[in-house]
N, C-alpha and C positions, 0 to 999 in steps of 0.2 A: 504494500500500500504506500502510495507516494502523495505528495502535496496536490498534484494535478487531480487526483481522485476525490479529494474532499474540499478543495478550495472553492470559495464563493467567487463567482466571476462578475456579479453585479455589484458595483460599489460607487459611492460618491467620493469626490475629492475636494480638497480646499486649495486655495492659492495663498502663498505667504502674504499677499497684499489684502486678503479678506480681513474684515474686522471680526472680532470675537462675536459680536452680535450676529453677523452674517454666518459665522461658523455654527453658532447655536441653532440657527434656522436650518442649516444643512444637516446637523445632527438629527433634528426632528424629521426632516424629509427622508433621510436615510433610514430612520427607524420605521417610518410608515412604509417605505418601499420594500424593506427587507422583512417587515412584519416581526421584528424583534428589536429590542433596545440596542442602539449603536452607541458605544462609549468612546470610540476612537476612529479617526479618519486620516487617510493619507493626504499629505500636502505635496502638490506637484508644481513644477515651474511651467512656463509658457510652452515648453516642448513636451509636456506630460511626463517628465522625468521626476522620480521621487526625490524630494528634498527634505522631507520630515514627516512627522506624525504629530497630530494634536489629539490629546485624550482628555476625558473629563478630569483626570488627575492633574493635568497641566493647568487647566482652568481653575480648579479648586485650590491648587498650590498658589496661584496668583492672587486669588481672592483672600486667602488666609493672611492676616497681618504677619509680616516677616518676623516680628519680634515677639510673637505670642508665647514662645517657650520661655522668654525672659520675664514676661509680664506675669506668667503663672495663671491664676484663676481669673484675672481681669475683673475682680470684684468692684474696683473703683472706676472701671470704664464701662461704657454702654456698647456692647457688642453689635447691637442693631445699627448704631450710627457708623461704627467702623465698617461693617459689611456693606451698608448702603453706599458709603464713600467708595469702597473698593469696586462695587458693582457699577457705579457710575464711571469710574476710571476705565473699567473693563470695556466699555462701549467703544472707546477710541483706540484700544490696543489692537495691534495687528497679529494675525496668526503667526507670522514669521518672528514676532517678538517673544513668544512663549512656547512655540512648538519644540519638540525634541528633534534635533537635527541629525543626530547619529542614530540611524535606524538599522536594526537587524533585519535582514531579508533572507528569503530562501528561494530556491529555484523550483520549477514544477516537478523535478525528479527527486527532490529531497524526501527521504524515507520518513514515514510517520513516527517511528520511534526516535529518530534524530530530532524531529520537530517537537515531540513531547519533551525530550531531554532539554532542548533549548528553552522551551517555555517554562519548564520547572526551574531550571538553574538561574535563568535571568529574570524570572517573574514577569514574563511577557504574556499578554492575553490575546494578541493578534500579530500575525506575521505577514507582511506583504510578500507576494510571490512575484518575483521579477525574472524575466527571461530576456537576456541581452538588452538590458536597460529599459525594457518595456514592462509596465505593470500589467500582469495578466490575472491577478486574483488576490484573495486574502484568505488566510487560514486562521480561524478563531479557536481558542482553547476549548470552547464548548463543543465545536465540531470534532476535534480530536478526541475529547472525552467520550462523546456519544458514539463515535465510530468504534472506539475500543470496547465500550460496553456492549455493543451489538455482537461482538465476537464471543462474549461470555454468555449471552442469552440464547438458549436452545431455540431452534426454529419452531414456530408455532406457539411459543410460550407467552 
C-alpha cells in the first residue's frame, strides 16, 4: 500500500498573499467540499509550487498572547480584551507571515508504513504528496489510521 492508494486528490490551496480572514473562509469551503473538518491547507506560489502549510495550530499560536506563560493565570488581565485585540490584528496578517515554510512531503510511491512512521515521529497530521514539484494529493493521518484498521476487521464484520 502506497500514498497514491489513499491520498485525497481534491484539495484547496492558499496563497502567501491571502489574509488570514480569507484563509479562514477557504478552511470553511474546504470543509464543506470534503465533507469533513479541514484543519490545514497547502500554500502555493503563482506557479502552484508548494511553499508552506497553514494549520489551525499556526493561527491559534498567533492569537495566543506571546507572553502568556510568563503572565501565568492572567488573573489581573481580561483575556477577552487580549483575544479581541489579537483577532482584530489577525485580519490584516498574511498567510505567508505565519505559515510553516518547511514542509515535509512524500511522493505517490511512499509506502504506508513509512508514512505512518513519519506522522508519528514528527507529529504530522497531513502530508502533501508531491510528484516532480507538482502537488498531486494529500494524505491525512485519519486516512492512514482507517486504512490500517480495515486490515484488522474481518470481511463482513
